[in-house]
N, C-alpha and C positions, 0 to 999 in steps of 0.2 A: 561915244562908242565905238570900238575897233570892231568894225564892220566884217572883215576877214577874220580876227579871232573869232567873232560870235558866230559865223558861220561855221568855223570848225568845232567849236564848242557844241551847236546845234546838231552837226552830222554825226559826233560822236556819241550824244545822248540818243538819237535816233537809233544807231547801230547797237548800243549796249541796251537800250529799252530801260535806262536807269539813270538818275541823276548821279546817284552814288559810284557806280560804277563807271561813268563818265568822268567823275571828277578824280578817281582814282587813276584812270588811264592817262588823263591828262597832268596828272600830279597838279591838281587845283582842288582849293577847299570847296566843299559841296555848296557852300553858301554863295560862292562866285559863280560856278554854274548856273544857280537858280537865278541869281540877279541878271546874268548873262541873257539867259533866255526870255526873262521878263522883259528886259530892254529891247530885245529883237522882236517880239511880240508887237509890243508898243510901238517900235517904230515903224513895224510893216503894217499895222492896224488888223493883223489876223492872228486867229488864235493856230499855232503850230503844232501844240501837243496836248493831247489829253492824258491826264495823270489820275491814277488812282493808287491805292494803298500797295498794290503788288507790281504794277508795270507801267510804263509811260509808252503811249503808242502815238505814232505821228497822225494828225489830221488829214483829211485830203488835200487841204491847202500846204499843211506841212510835209506830205508826201512829195507834192510836185515841187517844192521849195527845196527839199533835200537832194532831189536828182539834180536841180539845178546847182545847189552848191557843190556837189561832187565834182561836177563838170568844172565849175569856173576855179576851185582850188587846184583841180589838177592840171588846169591851164597854166594857173599862177606858178604852180611849183614845177611845171615844165620849162615855162619861159624862164624861170630863175636859174634853173638847171643849166639851161643852154648858154648862159652869160658865164657860169662857174666852172667850166670844164678844167680850167687851170688851179683850181682851189679844193684842197683836199676835203671829201665830205668828212662832218663832224657831227657828234652827237650820240644818244642812245640809240641801241638797235636791239630789239628783243625777237628772238628766233627759237622756233620749236622744232626739235630733230627727234627721230625714232633714235633709240638706244645703240643699236647694233651698227646702223650706217654713221651714227656719230662717232662711236669708239674706234673703227676700224679706218673710214674714210676721211672724215671732216676733220676731226680734233688733231689728227698727226699733221696735218697741212696749216693749222691755224696762225703758225707762226709767221706764214707767208701772208696771210690776211693782215694781221697787225703791221708787219713791216710796210705793208703796200698802204695801209689807211690807219695809221697811227692816231688819228684824232676820232675814231669811232669807239664808242665802249659798247662791248658787245655782251649780251645777255644771253646766254645760250642756256634753253630748257631742254632737257634730255628728259622726255615722259614715255610712261609705258600706255598712253593711250593719246589720241590727236587732240590737241588742244582747241578750244574755243577762241580762235582768233580776235573777235571782237570782243567778247565778254571779258578776256584775259589781257587783252591789250597787247596781243603779239603782231609783230609788224610784218613777219614772214614766216612761214612754215613750209618743212620739205615733207612731201607724203608720196606715197607708193601706191599704185594700182588705180582703182576706180575711184573717182572724186565725187562724191555725193553734193558737194557744198557748190551748188551752181551761183551764189551770190558771190563766190569769191573769185579772183581773177587768178589764172593759171598758166605757168609756163613750161614746158616741159623742158627738162635740163639733163636728162639722162635714161639709163634704162638698165634693169637688173636682170641678169639670166637666173633661172632656177634649175638646180641639179637634182637627180635622186641618188640618194646614197645610203651606204650602210657601212657597218664594222666588217674588218676582215673576221671576226668571232662569229657575226651572224651568218657571213657567208661560208664560212667553215661547215656550218649547221645546217643550213638551207640550200646552198648552193647559189649560183649567180644567175638571175634570170637574164635570159638572152632576148626574149619577145615579151609582148605584153600578156601574150598567153600564159606564160609562165607564173605571172602574178598568181595565179588561183592556188598555186602552192605557197605561198609566201605571207608574212605578215607584216603588218604596218603599225608605227606608233601614230595613232589617230591626233589630231588637232580639233578640239572643240570651241566654239565662240562663247567666251563668258558672257555675252550678252544674250544671246537665243538659246544657248544649249545645243546647237546644231552641230552634230559632226561634218567635218569638211573633208570631201573624198580627194583623193591625190587626182591630178589632172596630167594628161600628156598629150601631144600632137602627133595625130596620125593622119597621113594624107593632108596636110596642112591644115587640119581642122583639130580642135581641143576636144577630147574625151576626158570623161571622168572615169575612173576605175574603182569600184569599191574593193578592198582590200579586208582579208581577215585581220581582226585586232583583238588583242586583249587589254589593250591600254590607251586610254586618251589622255592629254594634257591640254591644259589652256595658257601654259606659262613658256616664254621662249626659252630660257635658258634650260628648264626641264625638257622640252622637246629635243633640243640639242644634244643634251647629255643621254636622253634614253637612245638616240641613234649609236652615240659612241659607245655607249655600254650593251651594243649588241641586242637590245629589245625590240628592234624591228626596223624596217624601210622609213626614210623620213625623207622630205622634199625641202629644201633650203636655198636662199639665195647663193649664188656660186662665190659671192665675195665673201661670205660669211664661213663657207666650206673650204675656201681655197687653203688656208693654212693647215687644216686637218689632212687634206687631200696631200699635201705635200710632204707631211709627216708619215703619211700611211694609216693614221688613226680612221679614217673612212675612205670608202672607194666610191667611185661613180659607176652606177649602172643603168642599162637603158638609155645610154647617151643619143642615140637616134631619136628618140623620141622625148626630148627634154620639155619641160612645159612652157607655156608661153611666157617670154619675157615681159617683166611690167615696166610700164614707164615710171619715172620719177619726177615729181613735180615740185616747183617752186609755187607756193600760193599765198596771196595776201588780199587784205579788204579792198575794195574798189577805191576807197578815200586814200590809201596810202601807197598804190602802187607806184607813184613817181617820186617817192622820197629818194633822195640821192643815197642815203646809207643802203635802202633795200635793192636798188638799182645796181649798185656795185657789189652787194653781196651776192645777188642773183647771179650777176656776171661772172664772179669770181669762183663760186661754187659750181658753175656749169663748165668753167675750164677745169677745175679739178676732177669732175667727173668724166670729163672728155679724156684726161690725161691717165687718170687711175686705172693700172692694168686690172685690178680687183673687178672692175665694171666694164671693161672693155669688152665689147661682143666678140665671140669667137667664131667667125664667119663661117669656118668650115663644118660646124655641127649646129649652129643655131637654127631655131625653127622660126617660121613667119609669124611675125607678131600680128596681132589682130588691133583694128582701130579702139581708140578710147571709148568710143560709142558702145563697143560690143561687150556691156558690162558684165553680162552672163558668163561670158567666155574667161573673165577675169576673176570671177567670183571667188573660184576655189583656190587659185593661186594667190590671191589677195589676202585672203584668210591666213593662208601659210606666212605669206609677207608678214602680217600682224603679229603671227606667233614669233618668230624669229628676228623681226626687227625693233621690236618695241620694248626690248628688255635689255 
């Protein structure tokens, strides 16, 4: 029995809660995964997993062994990587990205990544909702805003400003708001959560604190492209990431309003399962994309007008803007 391979198989089964899902993730026959776990349990002389018709769960001994396996495998991968700095990483890398960020920032620079790491086969998933990294076998994902997945390792790699914008046609009809008080006579295109159905109110920073401002609205959508198009068609004020609005602002199709009270910028994170965060492919991809975000003018912070960012733990402060981010980033 290859003990290290058995440990890798076992950790993946625990993370996936399924023999079949672990087999698919590892590209192994399910029978091989089952045999590997049986041999491991026989070798250790303990039961590691409780199997039912629906799920697979670790026993108390299995949980303790899993935690040790994760640490051991990470140490092994780190040790191997430290002696292979001159060798280009190789193999498959599955990454999940929000749609708009992928189209406007990442994909245009991918030729640089392939030139730098020609032996990495990149599988880029562009999804309208966050992937389950473990269940779907994703090595790394890029996410924005508050992170609910405490089991994942996260590294902050950038930030995105938000802007409040309207079309010239809208401003010709309603006038340009100069203060937050002026919003009483304006209308917004609302975004509502497809999961909860809750309307997400616009938020602004006033005296270094985020405040939510309910606006009159005759229209609510839960689709990114529809949200942007409604703003372009003059149906109301919208709040979107500056990188998404930039082209429309330059073309004059949108005009920023209330720039003194911009919403809180949202952090952008690279997240990955604990058992894979030291993979050479993941490490170089995260380093590369962090460099891209740092150099990208669409994400570069405008220091003269940027509001004060809140820490990640202030999830309530991010909640409103995060929902808008989901609307305009994931399609």
